[in-house]
C-alpha positions in Angstrom: 21.2 0.2 10.9 19.1 1.5 7.8 15.5 2.6 8.6 13.8 -0.6 6.4 15.5 -3.2 9.4 15.0 -0.7 11.9 10.8 -0.9 11.2 11.4 -4.1 10.4 12.7 -5.5 13.8 10.2 -3.0 15.9 7.2 -4.4 13.9 8.5 -7.8 14.8 8.9 -7.4 18.4 5.5 -5.2 18.5 3.3 -7.6 17.3 5.1 -10.8 19.6 4.1 -8.8 22.2 0.5 -7.7 21.7 0.1 -11.4 20.6 1.2 -12.2 23.9 -1.4 -10.7 25.4 -4.0 -13.3 27.5 -7.6 -13.5 26.4 -8.7 -12.6 29.5 -6.6 -9.0 29.6 -7.5 -8.7 25.4 -11.5 -8.4 26.4 -10.9 -6.2 29.0 -8.5 -4.0 27.4 -10.9 -4.1 24.2 -14.2 -3.0 26.3 -11.9 -0.4 28.5 -10.9 1.3 25.1 -13.9 1.0 23.5 -15.8 3.1 25.7 -13.1 5.7 25.9 -12.9 6.2 22.0 -16.7 5.9 21.7 -16.8 9.0 24.4 -14.9 10.5 22.1 -16.4 10.2 19.2 -19.5 11.1 20.2 -18.6 14.0 21.9 -17.3 15.2 18.7 -21.0 13.9 16.6 -19.5 11.6 14.5 -21.7 10.2 12.5 -19.7 7.8 9.9 -16.9 6.1 11.4 -14.5 3.7 9.5 -12.9 1.4 11.5 -11.2 -2.7 10.6 -11.4 -6.1 11.9 -8.6 -7.2 14.1 -6.6 -9.8 13.9 -3.0 -10.9 14.8 -3.1 -9.8 18.3 -4.7 -6.0 17.3 -7.2 -4.8 19.7 -10.4 -6.0 19.2 -12.7 -3.2 17.8 -16.2 -5.6 17.7 -16.9 -4.5 21.3 -16.7 -0.4 19.9 -18.5 -1.8 16.5 -21.5 -2.8 18.9 -21.4 0.2 21.1 -21.9 2.5 17.5 -23.7 0.9 16.4 -26.2 1.2 19.6 -25.7 4.4 18.9 -27.0 4.7 15.9 -23.7 5.5 14.7 -22.7 4.0 10.9 -19.5 1.7 10.6 -17.8 1.3 7.8 -15.4 -1.6 6.9 -11.9 -1.1 4.4 -12.1 -3.2 1.4 -8.8 -3.4 -1.1 -9.9 -1.2 -4.2 -10.4 -3.9 -7.0 -8.7 -1.6 -9.4 -6.7 0.4 -7.6 -3.8 -1.3 -6.3 -2.6 -0.4 -2.6 -6.0 2.0 -2.3 -9.0 1.0 -0.1 -12.4 1.7 -0.3 -14.9 2.1 2.7 -18.5 0.2 3.1 -20.8 0.1 4.9 -20.6 -2.7 7.8 -23.8 -3.4 9.6 -24.5 -7.2 11.2 -26.4 -8.2 8.2 -23.6 -7.5 5.9 -22.1 -10.1 3.4 -18.5 -11.2 4.0 -15.4 -12.3 2.3 -12.1 -13.2 3.2 -9.3 -10.9 0.5 -6.0 -11.7 -0.1 -4.1 -11.6 3.8 -6.7 -14.0 5.1 -9.0 -10.5 6.6 -12.6 -10.6 6.3 -13.8 -7.3 4.4 -17.5 -7.0 3.1 -18.5 -8.4 0.0 -18.2 -5.6 -2.4 -21.7 -3.4 -3.4 -21.8 -0.3 -5.4 -24.3 1.1 -3.4 -22.7 0.7 0.1 -19.8 2.5 -0.7 -19.1 5.7 0.9 -16.0 7.9 -0.7 -13.4 9.1 2.3 -14.0 12.5 2.3 -17.4 11.8 3.2 -16.3 9.9 6.5 -16.4 11.4 10.2 -13.5 9.4 11.6 -11.1 6.7 10.5 -10.0 4.3 13.3 -6.6 2.8 11.7 -4.7 -0.2 12.8 -1.0 0.3 13.7 1.8 -1.8 14.9 3.1 1.0 16.4 2.9 4.7 17.6 4.8 7.1 19.1 4.6 10.1 21.3 4.2 12.9 18.4 1.5 10.5 16.9 3.6 8.9 14.3 2.2 5.6 12.8 3.7 2.3 11.8 1.4 -0.5 10.0 2.1 -3.3 8.6 4.0 -2.0 6.0 1.7 -2.7 2.8 0.9 1.3 3.1 -2.6 1.3 2.5 -3.5 3.8 5.1 -0.8 5.7 4.1 -1.9 6.1 0.6 -5.9 6.9 2.0 -4.8 9.2 4.0 -2.8 11.1 1.8 -5.5 11.6 0.1 -7.2 13.4 3.1 -4.6 16.1 3.4 -7.1 18.4 2.0 -9.7 17.4 4.7 -8.3 18.8 7.6 -11.9 18.0 9.9 -11.8 14.0 9.7 -10.2 12.5 12.3 -7.8 10.1 12.0 -7.1 7.9 14.8 -5.2 5.4 15.8 -6.5 1.9 17.9 -4.0 0.0 19.9 -2.5 -1.8 23.1 -0.5 0.5 25.5 2.7 -1.9 24.5 2.9 -0.3 21.3 3.7 3.1 22.0 7.3 3.6 22.1 9.0 6.8 22.3 10.2 7.4 18.5 9.5 5.9 15.4 11.9 5.7 12.5 9.7 7.4 10.5 9.6 8.0 6.5 8.7 10.8 4.3 5.0 8.8 3.3 4.2 8.4 7.0 0.6 10.0 7.6 0.8 11.4 11.7 -2.5 10.8 13.2 -5.2 13.1 15.3 -5.1 10.5 18.3 -4.3 7.0 20.0 -7.0 5.4 21.9 -5.7 2.6 23.7 -7.3 1.0 27.0 -5.6 3.1 29.6 -5.2 6.3 27.9 -6.7 8.7 24.8 -3.8 10.4 23.3 -4.1 13.6 21.3 -1.7 15.1 18.9 
């Protein structure tokens, strides 16, 4: 089986697993993971953190976002770049931020240039993922948006790139490609994995 087929099969399998997590467990896992990650971000004195809004069974980021707001940490959400296809911008996100649905049906802030923060000014990027392995490799949905963003940051080793996932998304080893960028860490409800 070639790498693409293996990746697609694994994507399908893991997405099904995380969708089967019951609502009470989803809620409990999101609370537990948010406590673990918040303590790490505070310890590292992060002041500006990029996250995402969860969908498709992903570990819910809202408890974490609310805790960051309460701690005075600025949060930013990805927006599909309007001119550079396949790239992301990060816009400040607050309770009152006007939102819209993007072409994937995911909520994102309405584009406002004064709310954009250059990626290199972020202290941490919390990334969605479909699967991760014991070496810190990440497999996303297949669009390459985060891989392109993370490739740009290779010259910024101080910026933390942290995966946020359910424990069932962990595998022994991922079939990786040259463009895949490894993570600094992954947080689940059960553990903080540092790579």
